[in-house]
PDB file with SEQRES, HELIX, SHEET and CRYST1 records, atoms N, CA, C and O in Angstrom:
SEQRES   1 A   88  MET GLU PRO ILE SER ASP ARG PHE PRO ASP PHE GLY GLN          
SEQRES   2 A   88  VAL GLU ASN GLY VAL ARG PHE SER ASP VAL ARG PRO GLY          
SEQRES   3 A   88  SER PRO ALA ALA LYS ALA GLY LEU LYS ALA GLY ASP THR          
SEQRES   4 A   88  LEU ILE GLN PHE ARG GLU LEU PRO ILE LYS ASN LEU TYR          
SEQRES   5 A   88  ASP PHE THR ASP ALA LEU ARG ARG SER LYS PRO GLY ASP          
SEQRES   6 A   88  ALA VAL ILE VAL THR VAL LEU ARG ASP GLY LYS PRO LEU          
SEQRES   7 A   88  LYS VAL GLN VAL THR LEU GLU GLN ARG ARG                      
HELIX    1 AA1 PRO A   28  ALA A   32  1                                   5    
HELIX    2 AA2 LEU A   51  ARG A   59  1                                   9    
SHEET    1 AA1 4 PHE A   8  PRO A   9  0                                        
SHEET    2 AA1 4 VAL A  18  ASP A  22 -1                                        
SHEET    3 AA1 4 THR A  39  PHE A  43 -1                                        
SHEET    4 AA1 4 LEU A  46  PRO A  47 -1                                        
SHEET    1 AA2 3 THR A  39  PHE A  43  0                                        
SHEET    2 AA2 3 ALA A  66  ARG A  73 -1                                        
SHEET    3 AA2 3 LYS A  76  THR A  83 -1                                        
CRYST1    1.000    1.000    1.000  90.00  90.00  90.00 P 1           1          
ATOM      1  N   MET A   1      34.338   1.288  65.303  1.00  0.00           N  
ATOM      2  CA  MET A   1      33.639   1.507  64.064  1.00  0.00           C  
ATOM      3  C   MET A   1      34.646   1.927  63.009  1.00  0.00           C  
ATOM      4  O   MET A   1      35.581   2.681  63.278  1.00  0.00           O  
ATOM      5  N   GLU A   2      34.434   1.428  61.822  1.00  0.00           N  
ATOM      6  CA  GLU A   2      35.314   1.775  60.713  1.00  0.00           C  
ATOM      7  C   GLU A   2      34.955   3.155  60.196  1.00  0.00           C  
ATOM      8  O   GLU A   2      33.802   3.414  59.853  1.00  0.00           O  
ATOM      9  N   PRO A   3      35.945   4.049  60.137  1.00  0.00           N  
ATOM     10  CA  PRO A   3      35.659   5.356  59.571  1.00  0.00           C  
ATOM     11  C   PRO A   3      35.157   5.207  58.144  1.00  0.00           C  
ATOM     12  O   PRO A   3      35.403   4.184  57.505  1.00  0.00           O  
ATOM     13  N   ILE A   4      34.458   6.216  57.640  1.00  0.00           N  
ATOM     14  CA  ILE A   4      33.837   6.086  56.335  1.00  0.00           C  
ATOM     15  C   ILE A   4      34.838   5.830  55.223  1.00  0.00           C  
ATOM     16  O   ILE A   4      34.487   5.221  54.213  1.00  0.00           O  
ATOM     17  N   SER A   5      36.056   6.273  55.380  1.00  0.00           N  
ATOM     18  CA  SER A   5      37.016   6.085  54.299  1.00  0.00           C  
ATOM     19  C   SER A   5      38.162   5.191  54.718  1.00  0.00           C  
ATOM     20  O   SER A   5      39.132   5.028  53.978  1.00  0.00           O  
ATOM     21  N   ASP A   6      38.052   4.598  55.930  1.00  0.00           N  
ATOM     22  CA  ASP A   6      39.217   4.069  56.590  1.00  0.00           C  
ATOM     23  C   ASP A   6      40.225   5.175  56.387  1.00  0.00           C  
ATOM     24  O   ASP A   6      41.379   4.999  55.997  1.00  0.00           O  
ATOM     25  N   ARG A   7      39.675   6.326  56.688  1.00  0.00           N  
ATOM     26  CA  ARG A   7      40.159   7.631  56.267  1.00  0.00           C  
ATOM     27  C   ARG A   7      41.657   7.753  56.371  1.00  0.00           C  
ATOM     28  O   ARG A   7      42.253   7.470  57.410  1.00  0.00           O  
ATOM     29  N   PHE A   8      42.226   8.157  55.335  1.00  0.00           N  
ATOM     30  CA  PHE A   8      43.608   8.546  55.332  1.00  0.00           C  
ATOM     31  C   PHE A   8      43.560  10.062  55.206  1.00  0.00           C  
ATOM     32  O   PHE A   8      43.694  10.598  54.106  1.00  0.00           O  
ATOM     33  N   PRO A   9      43.367  10.766  56.340  1.00  0.00           N  
ATOM     34  CA  PRO A   9      43.237  12.204  56.235  1.00  0.00           C  
ATOM     35  C   PRO A   9      44.535  12.816  55.741  1.00  0.00           C  
ATOM     36  O   PRO A   9      45.625  12.306  56.001  1.00  0.00           O  
ATOM     37  N   ASP A  10      44.396  13.894  55.039  1.00  0.00           N  
ATOM     38  CA  ASP A  10      45.528  14.654  54.547  1.00  0.00           C  
ATOM     39  C   ASP A  10      45.750  15.766  55.554  1.00  0.00           C  
ATOM     40  O   ASP A  10      44.917  16.662  55.692  1.00  0.00           O  
ATOM     41  N   PHE A  11      46.873  15.711  56.258  1.00  0.00           N  
ATOM     42  CA  PHE A  11      47.111  16.693  57.303  1.00  0.00           C  
ATOM     43  C   PHE A  11      47.692  17.991  56.756  1.00  0.00           C  
ATOM     44  O   PHE A  11      48.116  18.852  57.527  1.00  0.00           O  
ATOM     45  N   GLY A  12      47.715  18.140  55.443  1.00  0.00           N  
ATOM     46  CA  GLY A  12      48.109  19.406  54.843  1.00  0.00           C  
ATOM     47  C   GLY A  12      47.062  20.462  55.138  1.00  0.00           C  
ATOM     48  O   GLY A  12      45.999  20.158  55.679  1.00  0.00           O  
ATOM     49  N   GLN A  13      47.355  21.675  54.791  1.00  0.00           N  
ATOM     50  CA  GLN A  13      46.448  22.786  55.091  1.00  0.00           C  
ATOM     51  C   GLN A  13      45.157  22.683  54.292  1.00  0.00           C  
ATOM     52  O   GLN A  13      45.177  22.674  53.061  1.00  0.00           O  
ATOM     53  N   VAL A  14      44.057  22.608  54.989  1.00  0.00           N  
ATOM     54  CA  VAL A  14      42.719  22.662  54.398  1.00  0.00           C  
ATOM     55  C   VAL A  14      41.963  23.685  55.216  1.00  0.00           C  
ATOM     56  O   VAL A  14      41.927  23.594  56.443  1.00  0.00           O  
ATOM     57  N   GLU A  15      41.357  24.658  54.555  1.00  0.00           N  
ATOM     58  CA  GLU A  15      40.698  25.742  55.288  1.00  0.00           C  
ATOM     59  C   GLU A  15      39.559  25.220  56.156  1.00  0.00           C  
ATOM     60  O   GLU A  15      39.487  25.547  57.341  1.00  0.00           O  
ATOM     61  N   ASN A  16      38.678  24.422  55.590  1.00  0.00           N  
ATOM     62  CA  ASN A  16      37.565  23.837  56.332  1.00  0.00           C  
ATOM     63  C   ASN A  16      37.334  22.434  55.809  1.00  0.00           C  
ATOM     64  O   ASN A  16      37.247  22.221  54.600  1.00  0.00           O  
ATOM     65  N   GLY A  17      37.235  21.474  56.722  1.00  0.00           N  
ATOM     66  CA  GLY A  17      36.960  20.108  56.317  1.00  0.00           C  
ATOM     67  C   GLY A  17      38.126  19.186  56.543  1.00  0.00           C  
ATOM     68  O   GLY A  17      39.159  19.578  57.086  1.00  0.00           O  
ATOM     69  N   VAL A  18      37.946  17.949  56.117  1.00  0.00           N  
ATOM     70  CA  VAL A  18      38.975  16.912  56.207  1.00  0.00           C  
ATOM     71  C   VAL A  18      39.140  16.325  54.818  1.00  0.00           C  
ATOM     72  O   VAL A  18      38.213  15.730  54.269  1.00  0.00           O  
ATOM     73  N   ARG A  19      40.324  16.495  54.255  1.00  0.00           N  
ATOM     74  CA  ARG A  19      40.592  15.977  52.914  1.00  0.00           C  
ATOM     75  C   ARG A  19      41.122  14.557  53.025  1.00  0.00           C  
ATOM     76  O   ARG A  19      41.982  14.267  53.857  1.00  0.00           O  
ATOM     77  N   PHE A  20      40.599  13.671  52.177  1.00  0.00           N  
ATOM     78  CA  PHE A  20      41.066  12.283  52.147  1.00  0.00           C  
ATOM     79  C   PHE A  20      42.239  12.181  51.197  1.00  0.00           C  
ATOM     80  O   PHE A  20      42.126  12.512  50.017  1.00  0.00           O  
ATOM     81  N   SER A  21      43.370  11.720  51.715  1.00  0.00           N  
ATOM     82  CA  SER A  21      44.530  11.526  50.847  1.00  0.00           C  
ATOM     83  C   SER A  21      44.430  10.203  50.103  1.00  0.00           C  
ATOM     84  O   SER A  21      45.065  10.015  49.065  1.00  0.00           O  
ATOM     85  N   ASP A  22      43.617   9.276  50.647  1.00  0.00           N  
ATOM     86  CA  ASP A  22      43.418   7.981  49.998  1.00  0.00           C  
ATOM     87  C   ASP A  22      42.086   7.421  50.492  1.00  0.00           C  
ATOM     88  O   ASP A  22      41.625   7.764  51.580  1.00  0.00           O  
ATOM     89  N   VAL A  23      41.482   6.571  49.695  1.00  0.00           N  
ATOM     90  CA  VAL A  23      40.259   5.865  50.085  1.00  0.00           C  
ATOM     91  C   VAL A  23      40.508   4.392  49.784  1.00  0.00           C  
ATOM     92  O   VAL A  23      40.737   4.009  48.636  1.00  0.00           O  
ATOM     93  N   ARG A  24      40.460   3.580  50.821  1.00  0.00           N  
ATOM     94  CA  ARG A  24      40.763   2.159  50.682  1.00  0.00           C  
ATOM     95  C   ARG A  24      39.664   1.440  49.914  1.00  0.00           C  
ATOM     96  O   ARG A  24      38.485   1.612  50.224  1.00  0.00           O  
ATOM     97  N   PRO A  25      40.030   0.633  48.912  1.00  0.00           N  
ATOM     98  CA  PRO A  25      39.026  -0.149  48.178  1.00  0.00           C  
ATOM     99  C   PRO A  25      38.222  -1.008  49.156  1.00  0.00           C  
ATOM    100  O   PRO A  25      38.777  -1.616  50.072  1.00  0.00           O  
ATOM    101  N   GLY A  26      36.914  -1.046  48.944  1.00  0.00           N  
ATOM    102  CA  GLY A  26      36.037  -1.848  49.792  1.00  0.00           C  
ATOM    103  C   GLY A  26      35.578  -1.148  51.059  1.00  0.00           C  
ATOM    104  O   GLY A  26      34.730  -1.670  51.782  1.00  0.00           O  
ATOM    105  N   SER A  27      36.131   0.035  51.339  1.00  0.00           N  
ATOM    106  CA  SER A  27      35.725   0.778  52.540  1.00  0.00           C  
ATOM    107  C   SER A  27      34.338   1.388  52.324  1.00  0.00           C  
ATOM    108  O   SER A  27      33.877   1.481  51.186  1.00  0.00           O  
ATOM    109  N   PRO A  28      33.673   1.800  53.394  1.00  0.00           N  
ATOM    110  CA  PRO A  28      32.374   2.459  53.222  1.00  0.00           C  
ATOM    111  C   PRO A  28      32.452   3.653  52.266  1.00  0.00           C  
ATOM    112  O   PRO A  28      31.535   3.868  51.473  1.00  0.00           O  
ATOM    113  N   ALA A  29      33.526   4.422  52.334  1.00  0.00           N  
ATOM    114  CA  ALA A  29      33.674   5.584  51.438  1.00  0.00           C  
ATOM    115  C   ALA A  29      33.779   5.150  49.987  1.00  0.00           C  
ATOM    116  O   ALA A  29      33.141   5.732  49.110  1.00  0.00           O  
ATOM    117  N   ALA A  30      34.582   4.132  49.738  1.00  0.00           N  
ATOM    118  CA  ALA A  30      34.741   3.647  48.362  1.00  0.00           C  
ATOM    119  C   ALA A  30      33.406   3.132  47.829  1.00  0.00           C  
ATOM    120  O   ALA A  30      33.058   3.385  46.675  1.00  0.00           O  
ATOM    121  N   LYS A  31      32.666   2.416  48.659  1.00  0.00           N  
ATOM    122  CA  LYS A  31      31.362   1.897  48.240  1.00  0.00           C  
ATOM    123  C   LYS A  31      30.395   3.033  47.915  1.00  0.00           C  
ATOM    124  O   LYS A  31      29.495   2.863  47.092  1.00  0.00           O  
ATOM    125  N   ALA A  32      30.577   4.201  48.562  1.00  0.00           N  
ATOM    126  CA  ALA A  32      29.708   5.355  48.324  1.00  0.00           C  
ATOM    127  C   ALA A  32      30.207   6.223  47.168  1.00  0.00           C  
ATOM    128  O   ALA A  32      29.548   7.191  46.788  1.00  0.00           O  
ATOM    129  N   GLY A  33      31.372   5.877  46.608  1.00  0.00           N  
ATOM    130  CA  GLY A  33      31.895   6.642  45.473  1.00  0.00           C  
ATOM    131  C   GLY A  33      32.822   7.778  45.846  1.00  0.00           C  
ATOM    132  O   GLY A  33      33.179   8.587  44.990  1.00  0.00           O  
ATOM    133  N   LEU A  34      33.222   7.859  47.116  1.00  0.00           N  
ATOM    134  CA  LEU A  34      34.161   8.909  47.505  1.00  0.00           C  
ATOM    135  C   LEU A  34      35.554   8.567  47.001  1.00  0.00           C  
ATOM    136  O   LEU A  34      35.890   7.398  46.811  1.00  0.00           O  
ATOM    137  N   LYS A  35      36.369   9.614  46.783  1.00  0.00           N  
ATOM    138  CA  LYS A  35      37.690   9.439  46.180  1.00  0.00           C  
ATOM    139  C   LYS A  35      38.753  10.211  46.948  1.00  0.00           C  
ATOM    140  O   LYS A  35      38.455  11.148  47.690  1.00  0.00           O  
ATOM    141  N   ALA A  36      39.998   9.795  46.750  1.00  0.00           N  
ATOM    142  CA  ALA A  36      41.123  10.553  47.278  1.00  0.00           C  
ATOM    143  C   ALA A  36      41.031  11.971  46.735  1.00  0.00           C  
ATOM    144  O   ALA A  36      40.730  12.175  45.559  1.00  0.00           O  
ATOM    145  N   GLY A  37      41.291  12.947  47.595  1.00  0.00           N  
ATOM    146  CA  GLY A  37      41.203  14.345  47.200  1.00  0.00           C  
ATOM    147  C   GLY A  37      39.883  14.992  47.574  1.00  0.00           C  
ATOM    148  O   GLY A  37      39.790  16.219  47.613  1.00  0.00           O  
ATOM    149  N   ASP A  38      38.847  14.182  47.855  1.00  0.00           N  
ATOM    150  CA  ASP A  38      37.581  14.744  48.321  1.00  0.00           C  
ATOM    151  C   ASP A  38      37.796  15.346  49.711  1.00  0.00           C  
ATOM    152  O   ASP A  38      38.584  14.832  50.504  1.00  0.00           O  
ATOM    153  N   THR A  39      37.093  16.430  49.993  1.00  0.00           N  
ATOM    154  CA  THR A  39      37.171  17.073  51.305  1.00  0.00           C  
ATOM    155  C   THR A  39      35.809  16.986  51.973  1.00  0.00           C  
ATOM    156  O   THR A  39      34.829  17.554  51.491  1.00  0.00           O  
ATOM    157  N   LEU A  40      35.761  16.269  53.086  1.00  0.00           N  
ATOM    158  CA  LEU A  40      34.532  16.116  53.859  1.00  0.00           C  
ATOM    159  C   LEU A  40      34.219  17.427  54.561  1.00  0.00           C  
ATOM    160  O   LEU A  40      35.048  17.948  55.308  1.00  0.00           O  
ATOM    161  N   ILE A  41      33.015  17.969  54.321  1.00  0.00           N  
ATOM    162  CA  ILE A  41      32.632  19.235  54.952  1.00  0.00           C  
ATOM    163  C   ILE A  41      31.371  19.121  55.802  1.00  0.00           C  
ATOM    164  O   ILE A  41      31.071  20.017  56.591  1.00  0.00           O  
ATOM    165  N   GLN A  42      30.623  18.009  55.642  1.00  0.00           N  
ATOM    166  CA  GLN A  42      29.424  17.827  56.458  1.00  0.00           C  
ATOM    167  C   GLN A  42      29.157  16.341  56.642  1.00  0.00           C  
ATOM    168  O   GLN A  42      29.289  15.554  55.705  1.00  0.00           O  
ATOM    169  N   PHE A  43      28.779  15.963  57.864  1.00  0.00           N  
ATOM    170  CA  PHE A  43      28.448  14.586  58.238  1.00  0.00           C  
ATOM    171  C   PHE A  43      27.089  14.661  58.905  1.00  0.00           C  
ATOM    172  O   PHE A  43      26.958  15.201  60.004  1.00  0.00           O  
ATOM    173  N   ARG A  44      26.069  14.114  58.237  1.00  0.00           N  
ATOM    174  CA  ARG A  44      24.679  14.345  58.638  1.00  0.00           C  
ATOM    175  C   ARG A  44      24.477  15.856  58.628  1.00  0.00           C  
ATOM    176  O   ARG A  44      24.805  16.517  57.643  1.00  0.00           O  
ATOM    177  N   GLU A  45      23.937  16.410  59.722  1.00  0.00           N  
ATOM    178  CA  GLU A  45      23.719  17.856  59.779  1.00  0.00           C  
ATOM    179  C   GLU A  45      24.899  18.600  60.395  1.00  0.00           C  
ATOM    180  O   GLU A  45      24.854  19.822  60.536  1.00  0.00           O  
ATOM    181  N   LEU A  46      25.953  17.876  60.761  1.00  0.00           N  
ATOM    182  CA  LEU A  46      27.080  18.479  61.466  1.00  0.00           C  
ATOM    183  C   LEU A  46      28.139  19.008  60.496  1.00  0.00           C  
ATOM    184  O   LEU A  46      28.635  18.256  59.656  1.00  0.00           O  
ATOM    185  N   PRO A  47      28.488  20.283  60.600  1.00  0.00           N  
ATOM    186  CA  PRO A  47      29.585  20.789  59.770  1.00  0.00           C  
ATOM    187  C   PRO A  47      30.903  20.184  60.242  1.00  0.00           C  
ATOM    188  O   PRO A  47      31.130  20.032  61.443  1.00  0.00           O  
ATOM    189  N   ILE A  48      31.759  19.844  59.301  1.00  0.00           N  
ATOM    190  CA  ILE A  48      33.072  19.276  59.613  1.00  0.00           C  
ATOM    191  C   ILE A  48      34.125  20.302  59.223  1.00  0.00           C  
ATOM    192  O   ILE A  48      34.354  20.563  58.042  1.00  0.00           O  
ATOM    193  N   LYS A  49      34.758  20.878  60.235  1.00  0.00           N  
ATOM    194  CA  LYS A  49      35.786  21.897  59.992  1.00  0.00           C  
ATOM    195  C   LYS A  49      37.194  21.324  60.134  1.00  0.00           C  
ATOM    196  O   LYS A  49      38.151  21.862  59.577  1.00  0.00           O  
ATOM    197  N   ASN A  50      37.312  20.208  60.898  1.00  0.00           N  
ATOM    198  CA  ASN A  50      38.634  19.636  61.153  1.00  0.00           C  
ATOM    199  C   ASN A  50      38.477  18.169  61.569  1.00  0.00           C  
ATOM    200  O   ASN A  50      37.364  17.652  61.664  1.00  0.00           O  
ATOM    201  N   LEU A  51      39.599  17.522  61.812  1.00  0.00           N  
ATOM    202  CA  LEU A  51      39.594  16.105  62.165  1.00  0.00           C  
ATOM    203  C   LEU A  51      38.859  15.849  63.478  1.00  0.00           C  
ATOM    204  O   LEU A  51      38.252  14.791  63.645  1.00  0.00           O  
ATOM    205  N   TYR A  52      38.904  16.799  64.411  1.00  0.00           N  
ATOM    206  CA  TYR A  52      38.191  16.631  65.681  1.00  0.00           C  
ATOM    207  C   TYR A  52      36.679  16.569  65.455  1.00  0.00           C  
ATOM    208  O   TYR A  52      35.989  15.752  66.065  1.00  0.00           O  
ATOM    209  N   ASP A  53      36.171  17.428  64.581  1.00  0.00           N  
ATOM    210  CA  ASP A  53      34.739  17.396  64.259  1.00  0.00           C  
ATOM    211  C   ASP A  53      34.348  16.056  63.648  1.00  0.00           C  
ATOM    212  O   ASP A  53      33.304  15.494  63.978  1.00  0.00           O  
ATOM    213  N   PHE A  54      35.195  15.551  62.754  1.00  0.00           N  
ATOM    214  CA  PHE A  54      34.928  14.278  62.085  1.00  0.00           C  
ATOM    215  C   PHE A  54      34.912  13.138  63.100  1.00  0.00           C  
ATOM    216  O   PHE A  54      34.014  12.295  63.076  1.00  0.00           O  
ATOM    217  N   THR A  55      35.898  13.110  63.988  1.00  0.00           N  
ATOM    218  CA  THR A  55      35.980  12.068  65.009  1.00  0.00           C  
ATOM    219  C   THR A  55      34.757  12.108  65.914  1.00  0.00           C  
ATOM    220  O   THR A  55      34.200  11.064  66.255  1.00  0.00           O  
ATOM    221  N   ASP A  56      34.337  13.307  66.301  1.00  0.00           N  
ATOM    222  CA  ASP A  56      33.152  13.460  67.149  1.00  0.00           C  
ATOM    223  C   ASP A  56      31.899  12.946  66.434  1.00  0.00           C  
ATOM    224  O   ASP A  56      31.077  12.258  67.039  1.00  0.00           O  
ATOM    225  N   ALA A  57      31.756  13.276  65.158  1.00  0.00           N  
ATOM    226  CA  ALA A  57      30.596  12.814  64.386  1.00  0.00           C  
ATOM    227  C   ALA A  57      30.570  11.289  64.304  1.00  0.00           C  
ATOM    228  O   ALA A  57      29.508  10.678  64.425  1.00  0.00           O  
ATOM    229  N   LEU A  58      31.725  10.679  64.100  1.00  0.00           N  
ATOM    230  CA  LEU A  58      31.787   9.214  64.044  1.00  0.00           C  
ATOM    231  C   LEU A  58      31.404   8.595  65.385  1.00  0.00           C  
ATOM    232  O   LEU A  58      30.720   7.572  65.422  1.00  0.00           O  
ATOM    233  N   ARG A  59      31.834   9.202  66.474  1.00  0.00           N  
ATOM    234  CA  ARG A  59      31.519   8.665  67.809  1.00  0.00           C  
ATOM    235  C   ARG A  59      30.022   8.717  68.100  1.00  0.00           C  
ATOM    236  O   ARG A  59      29.527   7.938  68.914  1.00  0.00           O  
ATOM    237  N   ARG A  60      29.303   9.612  67.454  1.00  0.00           N  
ATOM    238  CA  ARG A  60      27.859   9.735  67.651  1.00  0.00           C  
ATOM    239  C   ARG A  60      27.083   8.737  66.781  1.00  0.00           C  
ATOM    240  O   ARG A  60      25.854   8.687  66.828  1.00  0.00           O  
ATOM    241  N   SER A  61      27.798   7.963  66.005  1.00  0.00           N  
ATOM    242  CA  SER A  61      27.185   7.032  65.057  1.00  0.00           C  
ATOM    243  C   SER A  61      27.506   5.606  65.446  1.00  0.00           C  
ATOM    244  O   SER A  61      28.350   5.344  66.303  1.00  0.00           O  
ATOM    245  N   LYS A  62      26.796   4.675  64.779  1.00  0.00           N  
ATOM    246  CA  LYS A  62      27.074   3.263  65.048  1.00  0.00           C  
ATOM    247  C   LYS A  62      27.099   2.490  63.735  1.00  0.00           C  
ATOM    248  O   LYS A  62      26.556   2.948  62.730  1.00  0.00           O  
ATOM    249  N   PRO A  63      27.732   1.314  63.744  1.00  0.00           N  
ATOM    250  CA  PRO A  63      27.762   0.496  62.533  1.00  0.00           C  
ATOM    251  C   PRO A  63      26.342   0.240  62.037  1.00  0.00           C  
ATOM    252  O   PRO A  63      25.427  -0.010  62.821  1.00  0.00           O  
ATOM    253  N   GLY A  64      26.182   0.306  60.735  1.00  0.00           N  
ATOM    254  CA  GLY A  64      24.879   0.095  60.121  1.00  0.00           C  
ATOM    255  C   GLY A  64      24.139   1.386  59.826  1.00  0.00           C  
ATOM    256  O   GLY A  64      23.216   1.401  59.013  1.00  0.00           O  
ATOM    257  N   ASP A  65      24.540   2.483  60.487  1.00  0.00           N  
ATOM    258  CA  ASP A  65      23.916   3.777  60.192  1.00  0.00           C  
ATOM    259  C   ASP A  65      24.201   4.163  58.751  1.00  0.00           C  
ATOM    260  O   ASP A  65      25.330   4.033  58.277  1.00  0.00           O  
ATOM    261  N   ALA A  66      23.180   4.635  58.058  1.00  0.00           N  
ATOM    262  CA  ALA A  66      23.347   5.197  56.716  1.00  0.00           C  
ATOM    263  C   ALA A  66      23.291   6.712  56.882  1.00  0.00           C  
ATOM    264  O   ALA A  66      22.259   7.265  57.263  1.00  0.00           O  
ATOM    265  N   VAL A  67      24.394   7.369  56.597  1.00  0.00           N  
ATOM    266  CA  VAL A  67      24.493   8.807  56.824  1.00  0.00           C  
ATOM    267  C   VAL A  67      24.728   9.530  55.503  1.00  0.00           C  
ATOM    268  O   VAL A  67      25.375   9.008  54.595  1.00  0.00           O  
ATOM    269  N   ILE A  68      24.191  10.730  55.419  1.00  0.00           N  
ATOM    270  CA  ILE A  68      24.446  11.583  54.266  1.00  0.00           C  
ATOM    271  C   ILE A  68      25.638  12.456  54.616  1.00  0.00           C  
ATOM    272  O   ILE A  68      25.636  13.135  55.643  1.00  0.00           O  
ATOM    273  N   VAL A  69      26.648  12.440  53.772  1.00  0.00           N  
ATOM    274  CA  VAL A  69      27.817  13.294  53.952  1.00  0.00           C  
ATOM    275  C   VAL A  69      27.952  14.191  52.725  1.00  0.00           C  
ATOM    276  O   VAL A  69      27.525  13.842  51.624  1.00  0.00           O  
ATOM    277  N   THR A  70      28.551  15.342  52.944  1.00  0.00           N  
ATOM    278  CA  THR A  70      28.830  16.256  51.843  1.00  0.00           C  
ATOM    279  C   THR A  70      30.330  16.425  51.746  1.00  0.00           C  
ATOM    280  O   THR A  70      31.008  16.703  52.735  1.00  0.00           O  
ATOM    281  N   VAL A  71      30.832  16.253  50.544  1.00  0.00           N  
ATOM    282  CA  VAL A  71      32.256  16.478  50.276  1.00  0.00           C  
ATOM    283  C   VAL A  71      32.372  17.536  49.188  1.00  0.00           C  
ATOM    284  O   VAL A  71      31.437  17.777  48.424  1.00  0.00           O  
ATOM    285  N   LEU A  72      33.529  18.151  49.139  1.00  0.00           N  
ATOM    286  CA  LEU A  72      33.859  19.017  48.015  1.00  0.00           C  
ATOM    287  C   LEU A  72      34.738  18.219  47.070  1.00  0.00           C  
ATOM    288  O   LEU A  72      35.750  17.648  47.477  1.00  0.00           O  
ATOM    289  N   ARG A  73      34.344  18.187  45.811  1.00  0.00           N  
ATOM    290  CA  ARG A  73      35.144  17.519  44.780  1.00  0.00           C  
ATOM    291  C   ARG A  73      35.306  18.536  43.645  1.00  0.00           C  
ATOM    292  O   ARG A  73      34.327  19.000  43.060  1.00  0.00           O  
ATOM    293  N   ASP A  74      36.534  18.859  43.358  1.00  0.00           N  
ATOM    294  CA  ASP A  74      36.810  19.874  42.341  1.00  0.00           C  
ATOM    295  C   ASP A  74      36.068  21.172  42.646  1.00  0.00           C  
ATOM    296  O   ASP A  74      35.582  21.847  41.738  1.00  0.00           O  
ATOM    297  N   GLY A  75      35.983  21.516  43.936  1.00  0.00           N  
ATOM    298  CA  GLY A  75      35.367  22.763  44.359  1.00  0.00           C  
ATOM    299  C   GLY A  75      33.851  22.765  44.389  1.00  0.00           C  
ATOM    300  O   GLY A  75      33.242  23.783  44.718  1.00  0.00           O  
ATOM    301  N   LYS A  76      33.227  21.635  44.048  1.00  0.00           N  
ATOM    302  CA  LYS A  76      31.763  21.569  44.015  1.00  0.00           C  
ATOM    303  C   LYS A  76      31.267  20.595  45.079  1.00  0.00           C  
ATOM    304  O   LYS A  76      31.861  19.535  45.277  1.00  0.00           O  
ATOM    305  N   PRO A  77      30.159  20.958  45.780  1.00  0.00           N  
ATOM    306  CA  PRO A  77      29.623  20.053  46.792  1.00  0.00           C  
ATOM    307  C   PRO A  77      28.978  18.821  46.167  1.00  0.00           C  
ATOM    308  O   PRO A  77      28.323  18.898  45.127  1.00  0.00           O  
ATOM    309  N   LEU A  78      29.178  17.694  46.822  1.00  0.00           N  
ATOM    310  CA  LEU A  78      28.614  16.424  46.385  1.00  0.00           C  
ATOM    311  C   LEU A  78      28.088  15.717  47.631  1.00  0.00           C  
ATOM    312  O   LEU A  78      28.839  15.498  48.581  1.00  0.00           O  
ATOM    313  N   LYS A  79      26.801  15.358  47.634  1.00  0.00           N  
ATOM    314  CA  LYS A  79      26.201  14.629  48.757  1.00  0.00           C  
ATOM    315  C   LYS A  79      26.101  13.153  48.378  1.00  0.00           C  
ATOM    316  O   LYS A  79      25.663  12.805  47.282  1.00  0.00           O  
ATOM    317  N   VAL A  80      26.517  12.297  49.307  1.00  0.00           N  
ATOM    318  CA  VAL A  80      26.410  10.853  49.101  1.00  0.00           C  
ATOM    319  C   VAL A  80      25.955  10.202  50.402  1.00  0.00           C  
ATOM    320  O   VAL A  80      26.151  10.747  51.488  1.00  0.00           O  
ATOM    321  N   GLN A  81      25.354   9.040  50.273  1.00  0.00           N  
ATOM    322  CA  GLN A  81      24.981   8.247  51.448  1.00  0.00           C  
ATOM    323  C   GLN A  81      26.061   7.208  51.695  1.00  0.00           C  
ATOM    324  O   GLN A  81      26.476   6.492  50.784  1.00  0.00           O  
ATOM    325  N   VAL A  82      26.505   7.140  52.932  1.00  0.00           N  
ATOM    326  CA  VAL A  82      27.532   6.192  53.332  1.00  0.00           C  
ATOM    327  C   VAL A  82      26.949   5.308  54.429  1.00  0.00           C  
ATOM    328  O   VAL A  82      26.377   5.810  55.396  1.00  0.00           O  
ATOM    329  N   THR A  83      27.094   3.995  54.279  1.00  0.00           N  
ATOM    330  CA  THR A  83      26.669   3.067  55.322  1.00  0.00           C  
ATOM    331  C   THR A  83      27.885   2.690  56.149  1.00  0.00           C  
ATOM    332  O   THR A  83      28.832   2.088  55.643  1.00  0.00           O  
ATOM    333  N   LEU A  84      27.851   3.048  57.421  1.00  0.00           N  
ATOM    334  CA  LEU A  84      28.988   2.820  58.313  1.00  0.00           C  
ATOM    335  C   LEU A  84      29.114   1.335  58.641  1.00  0.00           C  
ATOM    336  O   LEU A  84      28.121   0.613  58.716  1.00  0.00           O  
ATOM    337  N   GLU A  85      30.347   0.901  58.832  1.00  0.00           N  
ATOM    338  CA  GLU A  85      30.641  -0.495  59.152  1.00  0.00           C  
ATOM    339  C   GLU A  85      31.515  -0.592  60.384  1.00  0.00           C  
ATOM    340  O   GLU A  85      32.187   0.366  60.767  1.00  0.00           O  
ATOM    341  N   GLN A  86      31.497  -1.768  61.003  1.00  0.00           N  
ATOM    342  CA  GLN A  86      32.397  -2.047  62.124  1.00  0.00           C  
ATOM    343  C   GLN A  86      33.803  -2.205  61.576  1.00  0.00           C  
ATOM    344  O   GLN A  86      34.009  -2.848  60.547  1.00  0.00           O  
ATOM    345  N   ARG A  87      34.774  -1.612  62.270  1.00  0.00           N  
ATOM    346  CA  ARG A  87      36.158  -1.758  61.850  1.00  0.00           C  
ATOM    347  C   ARG A  87      36.597  -3.203  62.024  1.00  0.00           C  
ATOM    348  O   ARG A  87      36.291  -3.844  63.029  1.00  0.00           O  
ATOM    349  N   ARG A  88      37.314  -3.700  61.033  1.00  0.00           N  
ATOM    350  CA  ARG A  88      37.778  -5.092  61.101  1.00  0.00           C  
ATOM    351  C   ARG A  88      39.211  -5.170  61.471  1.00  0.00           C  
ATOM    352  O   ARG A  88      39.763  -6.266  61.574  1.00  0.00           O  
TER     353      ARG A  88                                                      
END                                                                             
């Protein structure tokens, strides 16, 4: 399954969440309006504290699922719906 951002996680220090260092054009994240610098903090009802949480949440999902995710953008929470796709 294609991660929501074809995620380019930023492995720099983030207190809670997974920050995207880049979002590939045409990816599920880009289609949902997510941007580089956004920090994923919730996937469906699951809190995302680190890359392991994010990977686990993706494994519980399947292509075609429309999921609500919460990111922090400029310190403010933003909820968007992302439709997951099969990785190509």
